[in-house]
C-alpha positions in Angstrom: -10.4 12.2 28.2 -13.6 13.1 26.7 -14.4 12.8 22.7 -14.9 16.5 22.6 -11.4 17.2 24.6 -9.7 14.8 22.2 -11.1 16.3 19.1 -10.2 19.8 20.4 -6.7 18.5 21.0 -6.5 16.9 17.5 -7.5 20.4 16.0 -5.1 22.3 17.9 -2.3 19.9 16.9 -3.2 19.7 13.4 -3.8 23.5 13.1 -0.3 24.1 13.8 0.7 22.3 10.7 -0.6 22.6 7.3 0.4 18.9 6.5 1.2 15.7 8.4 2.9 12.6 7.6 1.9 9.5 9.3 2.6 5.9 9.4 0.2 3.1 9.3 -1.4 3.2 12.9 -0.9 0.6 15.6 -4.6 -0.7 15.1 -4.1 -1.9 11.6 -3.1 -5.4 11.4 -0.7 -5.9 8.6 1.3 -9.0 7.9 4.7 -9.2 9.7 6.6 -8.6 6.5 4.3 -5.8 5.0 6.4 -2.6 4.3 5.5 0.5 6.1 4.1 3.3 4.1 3.2 7.1 4.5 1.3 9.4 2.8 1.1 13.3 2.7 -1.8 15.8 2.5 -2.0 19.2 1.5 -5.1 21.2 1.1 -5.2 24.0 -1.6 -7.3 26.2 0.7 -7.6 25.8 4.8 -10.6 28.1 4.9 -13.4 27.6 2.3 -17.0 28.7 2.0 -19.8 26.1 2.3 -20.4 24.2 -1.0 -17.0 25.5 -2.5 -14.5 23.0 -3.9 -11.0 22.7 -2.9 -8.3 20.1 -3.5 -6.5 17.7 -1.4 -3.3 16.4 -3.1 -0.3 14.5 -1.9 1.9 11.7 -2.5 2.2 7.9 -1.0 5.6 6.1 -0.6 6.9 2.9 0.9 10.6 2.4 1.5 11.4 5.7 -0.6 9.6 4.3 -3.6 6.2 5.7 -5.1 3.2 3.6 -4.4 1.4 3.3 -7.7 -2.4 2.3 -8.1 -3.1 2.7 -4.2 -6.7 3.7 -3.6 -6.9 6.9 -1.7 -10.1 8.0 -0.1 -11.0 11.2 2.0 -12.7 10.8 5.3 -14.3 13.3 7.7 -14.6 13.0 11.4 -18.0 13.6 12.9 -20.3 12.1 15.4 -17.5 10.0 17.1 -16.0 8.3 14.0 -14.6 8.6 10.4 -16.7 8.7 7.5 -16.0 8.3 3.9 -16.9 11.4 1.8 -19.1 10.5 -1.2 -17.1 10.5 -4.5 -13.9 11.5 -2.9 -11.9 8.6 -4.1 -8.8 8.4 -6.4 -5.9 6.3 -7.3 -2.1 7.1 -7.1 -0.4 7.7 -10.3 2.9 6.1 -11.4 4.7 8.6 -9.2 2.7 8.0 -6.0 0.7 11.2 -6.4 -2.8 11.7 -6.0 -5.3 14.7 -6.3 -8.9 14.7 -5.3 -11.6 17.4 -5.4 -13.7 18.0 -2.1 -16.7 20.0 -1.4 -17.8 20.5 2.2 -21.1 22.1 3.3 -21.1 21.9 7.2 -19.5 24.9 8.9 -16.8 24.9 11.5 -13.4 23.2 11.4 -13.5 19.9 9.7 -11.0 17.2 10.6 -10.1 15.3 7.5 -8.0 12.2 6.8 -6.7 10.6 3.7 -6.4 6.8 3.7 -4.0 5.2 1.1 -4.7 1.6 0.7 -2.3 -0.1 -1.6 -3.3 -3.3 -3.6 -2.4 -6.5 -2.0 -1.0 -7.1 1.4 2.9 -6.5 0.8 2.4 -2.6 1.7 0.7 -1.1 4.8 -2.2 1.3 4.6 -1.3 5.0 5.5 -3.2 7.8 6.9 -2.7 11.5 6.7 -4.5 14.2 8.5 -5.4 17.9 8.0 -7.9 20.4 9.2 -10.1 22.6 6.8 -12.3 25.5 8.2 -15.6 25.8 6.5 -16.8 29.5 7.1 -20.4 30.3 7.5 
């Protein structure tokens, strides 16, 4: 399947849901005893003007418990890969919650993911996905 078709299929799937829960992907190489984790992502707006600020927020948990102090970064999919958005990095609070402000300038549907990376190797990294349309 071509990259364009895969991207279109991903956009169609994600557009049907405002937020998605995910587990650590198979390509991650956690230690055998590392606990699974998941992270949610909710966008304050799903259609924004170029250069306008919006917020991504969510929560990271592992085995039902909040993951405090995890580094959460926002990435955008473009040119065949995931790229970190400059300045879009925060840490989870004591309830496992995060809130990060994002500004996008390129028009069109933008595939975004948040990557929650806990300190140490006892808990696996988690990824959550959403799509935001930049008007213009």
